[in-house]
C-alpha positions as CSV (number, residue, x, y, z in Angstrom):
1,M,89.8,16.1,5.2
2,K,89.1,13.7,2.3
3,R,85.4,13.4,3.3
4,A,85.0,17.3,3.4
5,A,86.6,17.6,0.0
6,A,84.4,15.1,-1.5
7,L,81.3,17.0,-0.2
8,A,82.6,20.1,-1.7
9,L,83.0,18.4,-5.1
10,V,79.3,17.1,-5.0
11,A,78.0,20.6,-4.2
12,L,80.0,22.1,-7.1
13,A,78.8,19.4,-9.4
14,S,75.2,20.1,-8.6
15,V,75.6,23.9,-9.3
16,G,77.4,23.1,-12.5
17,C,74.5,20.8,-13.7
18,G,72.0,23.7,-13.1
19,G,71.0,22.4,-9.7
20,Q,68.4,24.8,-7.9
21,A,65.5,24.6,-5.7
22,P,62.5,22.9,-7.3
23,A,60.1,25.3,-9.0
24,A,56.5,25.6,-7.7
25,S,54.1,23.1,-9.4
26,N,51.5,24.4,-11.9
27,R,49.0,21.5,-11.1
28,P,45.8,22.4,-9.5
29,A,45.5,21.7,-5.9
30,P,43.5,18.5,-5.1
31,P,39.8,19.1,-4.1
32,D,39.0,19.9,-0.6
33,T,37.4,16.7,0.8
34,T,36.2,18.4,3.9
35,A,33.7,20.4,1.9
36,A,30.0,19.7,2.7
37,S,28.5,16.9,0.6
38,P,25.6,17.8,-1.7
39,T,22.1,17.8,-0.3
40,P,20.4,14.4,-1.1
41,T,17.6,14.3,-3.4
42,E,14.1,13.4,-2.1
43,T,13.6,9.7,-1.8
44,R,11.0,8.1,-3.8
45,P,8.3,5.9,-2.0
46,P,9.0,2.2,-2.4
47,D,7.4,0.3,-5.2
48,F,4.1,-1.5,-4.8
49,T,4.6,-5.2,-3.6
50,A,2.2,-8.1,-3.2
51,E,2.8,-11.5,-1.9
52,V,0.1,-14.3,-2.3
53,S,0.3,-17.2,0.1
54,R,-1.8,-20.0,1.4
55,V,-3.8,-19.4,4.6
56,S,-3.9,-21.7,7.6
57,R,-6.9,-22.4,9.8
58,A,-5.0,-20.6,12.8
59,Q,-4.9,-17.4,10.7
60,L,-8.7,-17.4,10.6
61,P,-9.8,-18.0,14.1
62,H,-13.0,-16.1,13.9
63,S,-13.8,-15.5,10.2
64,W,-13.9,-19.2,9.1
65,R,-15.8,-22.2,10.5
66,E,-17.0,-25.5,9.4
67,G,-20.0,-25.1,7.2
68,C,-18.7,-22.0,5.4
69,P,-19.3,-22.1,1.6
70,V,-15.7,-22.1,0.8
71,H,-12.9,-24.1,2.5
72,Y,-10.1,-22.0,4.0
73,R,-7.7,-24.0,1.7
74,D,-9.3,-22.3,-1.2
75,L,-8.6,-18.9,0.3
76,R,-5.3,-16.9,-0.1
77,L,-3.7,-14.2,2.1
78,I,-2.6,-11.2,0.0
79,T,0.1,-9.1,2.0
80,M,0.5,-5.9,0.0
81,S,1.3,-2.2,-0.1
82,Y,-1.3,0.4,0.2
83,W,-1.3,4.3,0.5
84,G,-2.4,5.6,3.8
85,F,-4.4,8.6,4.9
86,D,-1.2,9.9,6.3
87,D,0.2,10.2,2.7
88,K,2.7,7.3,3.5
89,P,3.1,3.7,2.3
90,H,2.0,0.9,4.5
91,T,1.7,-2.9,4.3
92,G,-1.7,-4.5,4.8
93,E,-3.4,-7.9,4.5
94,L,-6.5,-9.2,2.7
95,V,-7.9,-12.8,2.5
96,V,-9.7,-13.6,-0.7
97,N,-10.8,-16.5,-2.8
98,K,-7.7,-17.9,-4.8
99,S,-9.7,-17.5,-8.0
100,V,-9.8,-13.6,-7.7
101,A,-6.2,-13.1,-6.0
102,D,-4.8,-11.8,-9.4
103,D,-7.7,-9.5,-9.9
104,V,-7.3,-7.9,-6.3
105,V,-3.5,-7.4,-6.9
106,T,-4.1,-5.8,-10.3
107,V,-6.6,-3.1,-8.8
108,F,-4.7,-2.4,-5.6
109,R,-1.5,-1.9,-7.6
110,K,-3.3,0.8,-9.4
111,L,-4.7,2.5,-6.1
112,Y,-1.1,2.5,-4.8
113,D,0.3,4.0,-7.9
114,W,-2.3,6.7,-7.8
115,R,-1.7,7.4,-4.2
116,W,-5.3,6.8,-3.5
117,P,-5.7,6.6,0.3
118,I,-6.9,3.7,2.4
119,R,-7.4,4.1,6.1
120,R,-6.2,0.6,7.2
121,M,-6.2,-2.8,5.9
122,E,-6.4,-5.6,8.4
123,L,-7.9,-9.1,8.5
124,V,-11.5,-9.0,10.1
125,D,-10.1,-11.5,12.5
126,V,-8.4,-8.6,14.2
127,Y,-12.0,-7.6,15.2
128,K,-12.9,-11.2,16.1
129,G,-14.9,-11.6,13.0
130,D,-17.3,-8.7,13.9
131,D,-18.3,-7.0,10.7
132,Y,-19.7,-4.1,12.6
133,D,-16.5,-3.3,14.5
134,S,-14.3,-3.6,11.4
135,I,-16.5,-1.1,9.6
136,D,-16.5,1.2,12.6
137,A,-12.8,1.2,12.6
138,D,-12.9,2.1,8.8
139,N,-11.1,-1.1,8.0
140,T,-10.7,-2.4,4.5
141,S,-11.4,-6.1,4.6
142,A,-12.5,-8.9,2.3
143,F,-13.2,-12.6,3.4
144,N,-15.6,-13.0,6.4
145,C,-17.9,-16.0,6.6
146,R,-21.2,-14.3,7.3
147,R,-24.7,-13.7,5.8
148,A,-25.5,-10.8,3.6
149,T,-26.9,-7.8,5.3
150,G,-30.6,-8.3,5.9
151,S,-30.6,-11.7,4.3
152,R,-30.2,-15.3,5.2
153,N,-28.1,-15.9,2.1
154,W,-24.4,-16.0,2.2
155,S,-22.6,-12.8,1.5
156,N,-20.1,-12.7,-1.3
157,H,-17.7,-12.1,1.5
158,A,-18.2,-15.5,2.7
159,Y,-16.8,-16.8,-0.6
160,G,-13.8,-14.5,-0.4
161,K,-15.1,-12.7,-3.6
162,A,-16.0,-9.2,-2.1
163,I,-14.1,-6.3,-0.6
164,D,-15.2,-3.3,1.5
165,I,-13.0,-0.3,1.0
166,N,-13.0,2.6,3.4
167,P,-16.4,1.8,4.9
168,R,-16.6,5.0,7.0
169,E,-16.2,7.3,3.9
170,N,-18.2,4.8,1.8
171,P,-21.1,3.5,4.0
172,Y,-23.9,1.1,3.5
173,V,-26.8,3.4,3.1
174,R,-30.4,2.0,3.7
175,A,-33.3,2.9,1.2
176,D,-34.4,5.6,3.7
177,G,-31.0,7.3,3.5
178,G,-29.8,6.3,6.8
179,T,-26.7,4.3,7.9
180,A,-25.9,2.2,11.0
181,H,-22.6,3.9,11.8
182,E,-22.7,7.2,13.5
183,N,-19.2,8.2,12.1
184,A,-20.4,7.6,8.5
185,K,-23.5,9.8,8.4
186,K,-21.9,12.7,6.7
187,F,-20.8,10.5,3.9
188,T,-24.2,9.1,2.8
189,K,-24.6,11.3,-0.3
190,R,-23.0,10.8,-3.8
191,P,-21.3,12.4,-5.5
192,M,-19.2,14.1,-2.8
193,K,-15.7,15.1,-2.4
194,G,-13.4,13.7,0.3
195,K,-10.4,11.7,1.0
196,G,-10.9,8.0,0.2
197,V,-14.3,8.6,-1.1
198,I,-15.6,6.5,-3.9
199,N,-18.0,8.1,-6.5
200,P,-20.0,6.8,-9.4
201,G,-17.8,6.3,-12.5
202,D,-14.5,7.4,-10.9
203,R,-11.2,5.6,-11.5
204,V,-11.6,3.2,-8.6
205,V,-15.0,2.0,-9.9
206,R,-13.4,1.6,-13.3
207,A,-10.4,-0.2,-12.1
208,F,-12.7,-2.9,-10.6
209,E,-14.9,-2.9,-13.6
210,Q,-12.0,-3.8,-15.7
211,V,-11.4,-7.0,-13.9
212,G,-15.1,-7.9,-13.9
213,W,-16.2,-6.7,-10.5
214,E,-19.4,-4.7,-9.5
215,W,-19.8,-1.8,-7.2
216,G,-22.5,-1.7,-4.6
217,G,-23.0,2.1,-5.2
218,Y,-25.0,1.2,-8.3
219,W,-27.5,-0.9,-6.5
220,S,-31.2,0.3,-6.6
221,G,-32.8,1.2,-3.2
222,I,-29.9,0.5,-0.8
223,K,-26.4,1.6,-1.7
224,D,-23.3,0.0,-0.5
225,Y,-20.6,2.4,-1.4
226,Q,-17.7,0.4,0.1
227,H,-18.6,-2.9,-1.5
228,F,-17.0,-4.5,-4.6
229,S,-17.7,-8.0,-5.6
230,K,-17.0,-10.5,-8.3
231,G,-20.3,-11.1,-10.1
232,G,-22.2,-8.8,-7.9
233,G,-24.0,-9.4,-4.6
């Protein structure tokens, strides 16, 4: 009986103090976390990167040998970004003379930022040092201990101071207008439009000129549209 009376007094006290059911809150409802997330923005391609490192004899099994005009210890491997014909970024390799490594990185950084396309960039050793096979594969390459085409003199490639870029689209053209590579015959004239094509005075030529390199497309008689070299030749 005492417990029932006490409960009754509590109930009366709550009514007397204005006790009532809590009113509905005026605060806004929390956001619905199950809603679909916003569509992600388009991702930006990665920035250009370049790593310059020493090269070992084992990395040049075909392109270097005793008697070459430059020792392999004076060469550098550049592992860097390039923009592909598939409109995607890739990583390639070039071996060059250590004295021109900074020049090469400077130019290829510009090409990448312009999204200027390069078919592939592999060491000529992938092709067992065979310049013809590398060119036929449209491979952009640099060092190769070989003679200049049609000469007994060393090519600037043998010093690591020359680069051939997209050799299919930019072929070596004889004085008679012909070229040794069947897949390059439609690219023997200049100027011409095309993906990865280099033309007189264009921004690729100017980029190399700014670091003191010459273009084979300006040679008299023969034209070597793929060829850039430090000091010419």
